[in-house]
N, C-alpha and C positions, 0 to 999 in steps of 0.2 A: 504494500500500500504506500502511496505517495500522498503527502499532505501539502496543499498549497493554501497559504493564507495571505491576507493583505486587506487594505482598506476597501471600502465600497467603491465600485466603479473604477478599479485600478487595472483591469485587464486580466484578471486571474483565469477566467474561463478561456479566453483566447490564447493565453500563454499555455494553458494545459493542452488545448487542442493542437497547437503548433508543436509542442515538445513531446507529447504523449498521444499520438493520433489513434493508436489501437487499443487504448485502455477504456474501461468503463468509468463513468463519472458520477460521483455523488456530489452534486452541486448545491450550494446554499445550505450547507450543514447548519449554520447558525439559525436559519429559519425553521429547519426541521426540529431543532432542539426547542425552539420557542413553542412550536405547535405541540410538542410532546409535554412540555411543562404546563401548557394550558389544559392538557388532558390529565393533569395531575400525576404524571409519571415522575419517578425519582431519577436522579442522576445515574444511578447504577442500571436502572431499567432502560434508560435511553442509550447508554453506552453499550449495553448488551444487544439492543436492537440494531445499532449501527454495526457492531462487529458481526452480527448474524448476516446482515445484508452484504457486507464486503468479504465474507468468508471464502468465496471462490473467485478466482480470476485476478487480473491486475486492475486495481481500483485507484482512481485519483479522487481524493476528497478535497473539496474546495469550500472554503469558509471565509467570511468576512472576519477581520480582527475587530471585535467590538469592545475589547478591554482597554483601549486607549481613550483618553479624553475625560470628559466630566463624568463623575459618578451619577447615575440616574437618581432622580428624586423618588420615583415610584418603586415600591418594594419588589414588585414582580419583575420589573426591568433590571433591578440590581441582581435579583436571583438568576435571571436569564443570563446576564453578563458573567456572573460568577460560575454558573454551571457550564456555560459554553467554554470559558477559559479552562476549567478543570478537565473537561472532555478533550479539548484540543491538546492539553498537556499529555494526557494519557495516550492519545492517538499519535502524537509526535514521538513519544518514547518507542512505540512499536513500529513506526513508519521506517521504511528503508531509506526514504529521502523526505526532506522538508524544504519547501521553497517559499520565499516571501516575495510578493510581487508589488511593486510600486511604479506607477506611471507606465505600466505595461512591461517593465523590465523585471525579470525574475532573477533572484539570487538563491542559489542552493545554500541553506544554512545547516543542513545535516546530510 
């Protein structure tokens, strides 16, 4: 599994398609996590579901980096930010590669 992170609208998906054209994509992981939290799923349940989806084949996981910037006032948004960060940490540990994309330029950081 390869993890690609970066800010919103920074060209992560295009970068993934150019560099890993034959892989399967799990795009907008941050949105997936938010929807699962809205369904009252725990962090562990969400991570298990992600791992189940990507268990076979070469997967590219693409997520916005939502942990930078101002801490949200809303409690749910803070929870979403924290859970997303923790899940990304877990996935980064297991990933064969991690890339950060800014302005369409990717840099391999693992």
